[in-house]
C-alpha positions as CSV (number, residue, x, y, z in Angstrom):
1,X,28.6,-187.7,-48.1
2,X,29.4,-188.1,-51.8
3,X,29.3,-186.2,-55.1
4,X,27.3,-187.6,-57.9
5,X,28.4,-186.5,-61.3
6,X,30.2,-183.2,-61.0
7,X,27.7,-181.0,-59.1
8,X,25.2,-183.0,-57.0
9,X,25.8,-183.7,-53.3
10,X,24.3,-186.8,-51.6
11,X,24.3,-186.3,-47.9
12,X,22.8,-187.7,-44.8
13,X,20.4,-185.3,-43.0
14,X,22.3,-185.4,-39.7
15,X,25.5,-184.0,-41.2
16,X,26.4,-180.5,-39.8
17,X,26.4,-177.7,-42.3
18,X,30.0,-176.7,-41.5
19,X,31.1,-180.2,-42.2
20,X,29.2,-180.2,-45.5
21,X,30.7,-177.0,-46.7
22,X,34.2,-178.1,-45.7
23,X,33.8,-181.3,-47.7
24,X,32.5,-179.4,-50.7
25,X,35.4,-177.0,-50.6
26,X,37.8,-179.9,-50.7
27,X,36.3,-180.9,-54.1
28,X,36.0,-177.3,-55.3
29,X,32.2,-177.0,-54.8
30,X,29.9,-174.9,-52.6
31,X,26.4,-173.5,-52.0
32,X,25.5,-169.9,-52.9
33,X,24.0,-169.5,-49.5
34,X,23.4,-171.3,-46.2
35,X,22.5,-170.3,-42.6
36,X,25.2,-168.4,-40.5
37,X,25.3,-171.0,-37.7
38,X,27.5,-173.9,-38.9
39,X,26.6,-176.5,-36.3
40,X,23.0,-177.0,-37.4
41,X,22.2,-180.2,-39.3
42,X,21.2,-180.4,-43.0
43,X,17.9,-181.9,-42.0
44,X,17.3,-179.1,-39.4
45,X,18.2,-176.4,-41.9
46,X,15.7,-177.8,-44.4
47,X,13.0,-178.2,-41.9
48,X,13.2,-174.6,-40.8
49,X,13.8,-173.1,-44.3
50,X,17.4,-172.1,-43.6
51,X,18.8,-169.3,-45.8
52,X,21.8,-167.0,-46.1
53,X,22.3,-163.6,-47.7
54,X,22.1,-164.2,-51.4
55,X,21.7,-161.7,-54.2
56,X,24.0,-161.7,-57.3
57,X,26.3,-158.7,-57.4
58,X,26.8,-156.5,-60.5
59,X,28.4,-158.5,-63.3
60,X,28.1,-161.7,-61.4
61,X,27.4,-164.7,-63.6
62,X,24.5,-166.7,-62.1
63,X,25.6,-170.4,-62.1
64,X,23.5,-172.8,-64.1
65,X,20.9,-174.8,-62.0
66,X,21.5,-172.6,-58.9
67,X,19.3,-170.6,-56.5
68,X,19.6,-167.3,-54.8
69,X,16.8,-168.4,-52.5
70,X,16.9,-170.7,-49.6
71,X,18.7,-174.0,-49.0
72,X,15.5,-175.9,-49.6
73,X,15.5,-174.9,-53.3
74,X,18.8,-176.7,-53.8
75,X,17.2,-180.1,-53.1
76,X,16.4,-182.3,-56.1
77,X,15.8,-185.6,-54.2
78,X,15.0,-186.5,-50.6
79,X,14.4,-189.6,-48.6
80,X,12.0,-189.4,-45.6
81,X,10.2,-191.6,-43.1
82,X,6.6,-191.6,-44.1
83,X,3.4,-193.6,-43.6
84,X,2.9,-196.5,-46.0
85,X,-0.8,-197.1,-46.4
86,X,-0.3,-200.5,-48.0
87,X,2.0,-201.8,-45.4
88,X,0.3,-200.0,-42.5
89,X,3.7,-198.9,-41.2
90,X,6.2,-196.1,-41.4
91,X,8.9,-196.7,-44.1
92,X,11.6,-194.9,-46.1
93,X,10.5,-193.4,-49.3
94,X,12.5,-191.4,-51.8
95,X,11.0,-188.4,-53.6
96,X,12.2,-186.6,-56.8
97,X,11.8,-182.9,-57.2
98,X,9.0,-183.5,-59.7
99,X,6.9,-185.6,-57.3
100,X,3.8,-183.8,-56.0
101,X,4.4,-184.7,-52.3
102,X,7.9,-183.2,-52.2
103,X,6.3,-179.7,-52.3
104,X,5.4,-180.1,-48.6
105,X,8.6,-181.9,-47.6
106,X,11.1,-179.4,-48.9
107,X,10.2,-177.2,-45.8
108,X,8.5,-179.7,-43.5
109,X,8.6,-177.8,-40.2
110,X,9.6,-181.0,-38.5
111,X,6.5,-182.9,-39.7
112,X,8.6,-185.7,-41.1
113,X,12.1,-187.3,-40.6
114,X,14.4,-186.8,-43.5
115,X,17.3,-189.2,-43.7
116,X,19.1,-188.3,-46.9
117,X,19.0,-185.6,-49.6
118,X,20.6,-184.9,-52.9
119,X,21.4,-181.2,-53.4
120,X,22.7,-179.1,-56.3
121,X,26.0,-177.3,-55.7
122,X,27.9,-174.6,-57.5
123,X,31.6,-174.3,-58.3
124,X,33.6,-173.1,-55.4
125,X,34.1,-169.3,-55.3
126,X,36.0,-166.7,-53.4
127,X,34.5,-163.8,-51.4
128,X,35.8,-160.4,-50.4
129,X,34.1,-159.6,-47.1
130,X,34.1,-156.0,-45.9
131,X,32.8,-154.8,-42.6
132,X,31.8,-151.2,-41.8
133,X,30.3,-149.3,-38.9
134,X,30.5,-145.9,-40.5
135,X,27.0,-145.3,-42.0
136,X,24.4,-143.7,-39.7
137,X,21.1,-145.5,-39.5
138,X,19.2,-142.4,-40.8
139,X,21.3,-142.6,-44.0
140,X,21.2,-146.4,-44.3
141,X,17.4,-146.7,-43.8
142,X,16.4,-143.4,-45.4
143,X,13.1,-143.1,-47.2
144,X,13.4,-143.7,-51.0
145,X,12.3,-140.1,-51.7
146,X,15.5,-138.8,-50.0
147,X,17.7,-141.8,-50.4
148,X,20.7,-140.2,-52.3
149,X,23.4,-141.5,-50.0
150,X,24.7,-144.9,-48.7
151,X,21.4,-146.6,-48.3
152,X,20.8,-150.4,-48.0
153,X,19.4,-150.4,-51.5
154,X,22.5,-148.7,-53.0
155,X,24.7,-151.2,-51.1
156,X,22.7,-154.0,-52.7
157,X,23.2,-152.5,-56.1
158,X,27.0,-152.4,-55.5
159,X,27.5,-155.7,-53.7
160,X,24.5,-157.9,-54.0
161,X,25.2,-159.7,-50.7
162,X,24.6,-157.3,-47.8
163,X,23.9,-158.1,-44.1
164,X,22.9,-155.7,-41.3
165,X,23.5,-156.2,-37.6
166,X,22.1,-153.2,-35.7
167,X,22.4,-153.0,-31.9
168,X,19.3,-151.6,-30.3
169,X,19.5,-147.9,-29.4
170,X,22.7,-147.3,-31.3
171,X,23.2,-145.2,-34.4
172,X,25.7,-147.0,-36.5
173,X,24.8,-150.5,-37.7
174,X,27.4,-153.2,-38.4
175,X,27.3,-153.6,-42.2
176,X,28.7,-156.7,-43.9
177,X,29.2,-156.9,-47.6
178,X,30.3,-159.9,-49.6
179,X,31.6,-159.6,-53.2
180,X,32.5,-162.6,-55.4
181,X,36.2,-161.8,-56.0
182,X,38.3,-164.5,-57.7
183,X,41.7,-163.1,-56.7
184,X,42.8,-161.6,-53.3
185,X,42.7,-157.8,-53.3
186,X,46.0,-156.3,-52.2
187,X,44.6,-154.9,-48.9
188,X,42.4,-157.9,-48.0
189,X,43.5,-160.3,-45.3
190,X,43.3,-163.9,-46.4
191,X,41.2,-166.2,-44.2
192,X,41.6,-170.0,-43.9
193,X,38.5,-171.0,-42.1
194,X,35.0,-169.8,-41.0
195,X,34.1,-167.8,-37.8
196,X,36.3,-164.8,-38.3
197,X,34.6,-162.6,-35.6
198,X,36.0,-163.9,-32.3
199,X,35.0,-160.6,-30.6
200,X,31.4,-161.4,-31.3
201,X,31.5,-165.0,-30.2
202,X,33.1,-164.1,-26.9
203,X,32.1,-160.7,-25.5
204,X,34.8,-158.6,-23.7
205,X,34.5,-158.4,-19.9
206,X,33.0,-154.9,-19.9
207,X,30.2,-155.8,-22.3
208,X,29.6,-159.2,-20.7
209,X,29.3,-157.6,-17.3
210,X,26.6,-155.2,-18.5
211,X,24.7,-158.1,-20.2
212,X,25.0,-160.1,-17.0
213,X,23.6,-157.2,-14.9
214,X,20.7,-156.8,-17.3
215,X,19.7,-160.5,-17.1
216,X,19.7,-160.1,-13.3
217,X,17.1,-157.3,-13.6
218,X,19.1,-154.1,-14.3
219,X,17.1,-153.5,-17.5
220,X,17.8,-149.8,-17.4
221,X,21.4,-150.6,-18.3
222,X,20.3,-151.8,-21.8
223,X,21.5,-148.7,-23.7
224,X,24.9,-148.9,-22.1
225,X,25.1,-152.7,-22.8
226,X,24.2,-152.4,-26.5
227,X,26.5,-149.5,-26.9
228,X,29.3,-151.6,-25.3
229,X,28.6,-154.4,-27.7
230,X,28.8,-152.1,-30.7
231,X,32.1,-150.7,-29.3
232,X,33.4,-154.2,-29.0
233,X,32.6,-154.8,-32.7
234,X,34.2,-151.5,-33.8
235,X,37.4,-152.4,-31.8
236,X,37.4,-156.1,-32.8
237,X,37.0,-155.5,-36.5
238,X,40.3,-153.5,-36.4
239,X,42.1,-155.6,-33.8
240,X,41.5,-158.9,-35.7
241,X,42.0,-157.5,-39.2
242,X,38.3,-158.2,-40.0
243,X,37.4,-155.0,-41.8
244,X,38.6,-156.4,-45.2
245,X,39.0,-160.1,-45.6
246,X,39.2,-162.5,-48.5
247,X,38.8,-166.3,-48.9
248,X,36.7,-169.2,-49.8
249,X,32.9,-168.6,-49.6
250,X,32.5,-171.1,-46.8
251,X,34.7,-168.9,-44.6
252,X,32.0,-166.2,-44.7
253,X,28.8,-168.2,-45.0
254,X,29.4,-169.4,-41.4
255,X,30.1,-166.8,-38.8
256,X,27.8,-167.7,-35.8
257,X,29.3,-170.2,-33.3
258,X,27.5,-172.0,-30.4
259,X,29.4,-169.7,-28.0
260,X,27.6,-166.6,-29.4
261,X,25.3,-164.9,-26.9
262,X,22.0,-166.8,-26.6
263,X,19.0,-164.7,-27.6
264,X,15.3,-165.0,-28.4
265,X,14.4,-164.0,-32.0
266,X,11.3,-163.0,-33.8
267,X,11.4,-162.7,-37.5
268,X,9.3,-162.3,-40.6
269,X,10.1,-162.1,-44.3
270,X,8.6,-159.6,-46.7
271,X,8.4,-160.7,-50.4
272,X,8.6,-157.4,-52.3
273,X,9.9,-155.8,-55.5
274,X,13.6,-155.2,-55.7
275,X,12.9,-151.4,-56.2
276,X,10.8,-151.5,-53.0
277,X,13.4,-152.9,-50.7
278,X,14.4,-149.4,-49.4
279,X,10.8,-148.6,-48.6
280,X,10.4,-151.9,-46.7
281,X,13.4,-151.3,-44.5
282,X,12.6,-147.7,-43.9
283,X,9.0,-148.4,-42.9
284,X,10.0,-151.3,-40.7
285,X,12.9,-149.5,-38.9
286,X,10.7,-146.5,-38.2
287,X,8.1,-148.8,-36.6
288,X,10.8,-150.6,-34.7
289,X,12.2,-147.4,-33.3
290,X,8.8,-146.1,-32.3
291,X,8.1,-149.3,-30.4
292,X,11.4,-149.0,-28.6
293,X,10.7,-145.4,-27.6
294,X,7.2,-146.1,-26.5
295,X,8.5,-148.8,-24.1
296,X,11.4,-146.8,-23.0
297,X,9.1,-144.0,-21.8
298,X,7.5,-146.6,-19.6
299,X,10.9,-147.7,-18.2
300,X,11.0,-150.9,-20.2
301,X,13.7,-152.2,-22.5
302,X,12.3,-155.3,-24.4
303,X,14.6,-154.6,-27.4
304,X,18.0,-155.2,-25.9
305,X,20.1,-157.0,-28.5
306,X,20.0,-156.5,-32.3
307,X,17.9,-156.0,-35.4
308,X,19.3,-158.1,-38.3
309,X,18.4,-157.7,-41.9
310,X,19.2,-160.2,-44.7
311,X,18.1,-160.0,-48.4
312,X,17.7,-163.0,-50.8
313,X,16.2,-164.0,-54.0
314,X,13.1,-166.3,-54.2
315,X,12.8,-170.1,-54.4
316,X,11.9,-170.3,-58.1
317,X,11.6,-174.1,-58.9
318,X,12.7,-173.5,-62.5
319,X,16.1,-172.4,-61.1
320,X,16.8,-176.1,-60.6
321,X,16.8,-176.7,-64.3
322,X,14.5,-179.6,-63.8
323,X,11.3,-179.6,-66.0
324,X,8.3,-179.9,-63.8
325,X,10.2,-179.1,-60.5
326,X,7.8,-178.5,-57.6
327,X,7.8,-175.3,-55.5
328,X,8.7,-175.6,-51.8
329,X,5.2,-174.7,-50.6
330,X,6.1,-173.7,-47.1
331,X,9.2,-171.7,-47.9
332,X,9.1,-168.2,-46.7
333,X,10.8,-167.3,-50.1
334,X,8.2,-169.1,-52.2
335,X,7.1,-167.0,-55.2
336,X,3.7,-165.3,-54.8
337,X,1.2,-166.6,-57.4
338,X,-0.1,-163.9,-59.7
339,X,2.6,-161.4,-58.5
340,X,5.7,-162.0,-60.7
341,X,6.7,-158.4,-59.8
342,X,7.6,-159.6,-56.3
343,X,11.1,-160.9,-56.8
344,X,13.0,-160.2,-53.6
345,X,12.9,-161.5,-50.0
346,X,13.7,-159.1,-47.1
347,X,14.3,-161.0,-43.8
348,X,13.7,-158.8,-40.8
349,X,14.8,-160.3,-37.5
350,X,14.7,-158.7,-34.0
351,X,16.5,-160.4,-31.1
352,X,16.5,-159.9,-27.3
353,X,17.6,-161.6,-24.2
354,X,15.4,-164.5,-22.9
355,X,13.3,-163.5,-20.0
356,X,13.2,-159.8,-20.8
357,X,10.1,-158.1,-19.3
358,X,7.5,-156.9,-21.9
359,X,8.9,-159.1,-24.6
360,X,5.6,-160.5,-25.6
361,X,4.0,-157.0,-25.9
362,X,7.0,-155.8,-27.9
363,X,6.9,-158.7,-30.4
364,X,3.1,-158.3,-30.7
365,X,3.7,-154.7,-31.7
366,X,6.4,-155.8,-34.2
367,X,4.1,-158.4,-35.7
368,X,1.3,-155.9,-36.2
369,X,3.5,-154.2,-38.9
370,X,3.7,-157.4,-40.9
371,X,0.0,-158.2,-40.4
372,X,-0.9,-154.8,-41.8
373,X,1.6,-154.7,-44.6
374,X,0.0,-152.9,-47.7
375,X,-0.5,-155.3,-50.6
376,X,1.2,-152.9,-53.0
377,X,4.5,-153.3,-50.9
378,X,4.4,-157.1,-50.8
379,X,3.5,-160.2,-48.8
380,X,4.7,-161.0,-45.3
381,X,5.3,-164.4,-43.9
382,X,6.8,-165.7,-40.6
383,X,10.3,-167.1,-40.5
384,X,9.7,-170.6,-39.1
385,X,12.9,-170.8,-37.1
386,X,12.0,-167.8,-35.0
387,X,9.1,-166.8,-32.7
388,X,5.8,-165.6,-34.4
389,X,2.1,-165.5,-33.7
390,X,2.8,-163.8,-30.3
391,X,0.0,-163.0,-27.9
392,X,0.0,-162.1,-24.2
393,X,0.4,-165.8,-23.6
394,X,3.7,-165.9,-25.5
395,X,4.9,-166.9,-28.9
396,X,3.0,-169.3,-31.2
397,X,-0.3,-168.6,-29.3
398,X,-2.1,-165.9,-31.3
399,X,-5.1,-167.9,-32.6
400,X,-6.1,-165.5,-35.4
401,X,-2.5,-165.5,-36.8
402,X,-2.2,-169.2,-36.6
403,X,-5.6,-170.1,-38.0
404,X,-6.3,-167.3,-40.5
405,X,-3.4,-165.0,-41.3
406,X,-0.6,-167.5,-41.9
407,X,-2.6,-169.8,-44.1
408,X,-3.7,-166.8,-46.2
409,X,0.0,-165.8,-46.8
410,X,1.1,-169.2,-48.0
411,X,-0.3,-170.4,-51.4
412,X,-1.1,-174.1,-51.2
413,X,-1.3,-174.2,-47.4
414,X,-4.3,-176.5,-47.2
415,X,-2.8,-178.9,-49.7
416,X,0.5,-179.0,-47.9
417,X,-1.2,-179.7,-44.6
418,X,-3.2,-182.5,-46.1
419,X,0.0,-184.0,-47.6
420,X,1.9,-183.8,-44.2
421,X,-1.1,-185.4,-42.4
422,X,-1.2,-188.2,-45.0
423,X,2.5,-188.9,-44.7
424,X,2.4,-188.8,-40.9
425,X,-1.0,-190.6,-40.5
426,X,-0.4,-191.5,-36.9
427,X,0.9,-188.1,-35.8
428,X,4.3,-189.5,-34.8
429,X,6.1,-186.2,-35.8
430,X,3.6,-183.9,-34.2
431,X,4.3,-181.5,-31.4
432,X,2.2,-179.0,-29.5
433,X,3.1,-176.2,-31.9
434,X,2.0,-178.3,-34.9
435,X,-1.4,-178.9,-33.3
436,X,-1.8,-175.1,-33.0
437,X,-0.4,-174.2,-36.4
438,X,-1.6,-177.1,-38.5
439,X,-4.6,-178.9,-36.9
440,X,-5.3,-182.3,-38.4
441,X,-7.0,-182.2,-41.7
442,X,-10.1,-184.4,-42.2
443,X,-9.3,-187.8,-43.7
């Protein structure tokens, strides 16, 4: 790992994100956003289009050559193992952000092996992180027509960076807000490292016992278990002084540890207008609640963990400051051609415990909302790191979604597939899911 000039990080793709951010902090640099888990690799984060929670707050100066989109949009150079037609062998090749082929490699979905990248960074900054569980879901997700209270949209207006963790069948979501704040506020507890929610990483015995019983078949205990987890959050935020904290940005970018409860997740992103965000979250949460109730009447509890909401900007290539920079074609946050009005990405993620009965039916119902999203609201795409294209046979099996809907949602899909096939001519980096999602193009 090394810094080139004053702001560019050269890093090997196997480095863990938490190691990278700690290194950057030591030299007074950072990223605007990165995934919450700190133990994933740089290469892995880029392959799956890793992102954080990134919108500028009021009065926040947007750093030059920076992005409020995904981590892929920070990349200005990458080196990957690709097929060399002349040498008839795989070899290392370096791509600049202006090279045509880099469009498909910035979010490769594992179709190549990246060895090294050069990424743009920003000056290190300090965050005030506040955590609340006091806003009722009906107020937070109210329809825009009656949204005169503490809605998600109003929180975005006040803070920019807002994250929602909502335990199923509870009424008060866990709301995280992050404000760029150079000096420590009087009432904020200073932090010295990441992972400041130990109560979330290690459930108390009462909640852990309920979760354990659920996984052994006592699914009817789901409302009690999610309620116990919320109660643990409410108590933990106070007990650990986590309701109001302040420190370096890296201390709040990473907050999910490997010891956090293992879950299955299904997620999509909606590219919409900033003034439509409240409509998106209202419509989605109403659909989510109806699905839960429909299953509950049948005695099923496929939603037994959380619904999580993140909001970011888009991956505008011009944000790099590089003339002719290429778009990350397969990024969920790629701009929509012909729709400059769509400027915001709303990431909607639903999690449950692996092995939960009726999971496939539940995620099929969730995905129907994205498939049928009205064009005036925006464009929906899958989040690659999570389950999608669910059928009765499981995730990544719905043929129509894989072959028709997803390619329609991604501008430049065919060109990206052809590029990835050319750069992996022998299919070394193919897996079964690639064969379903991206069948070989004709050569």
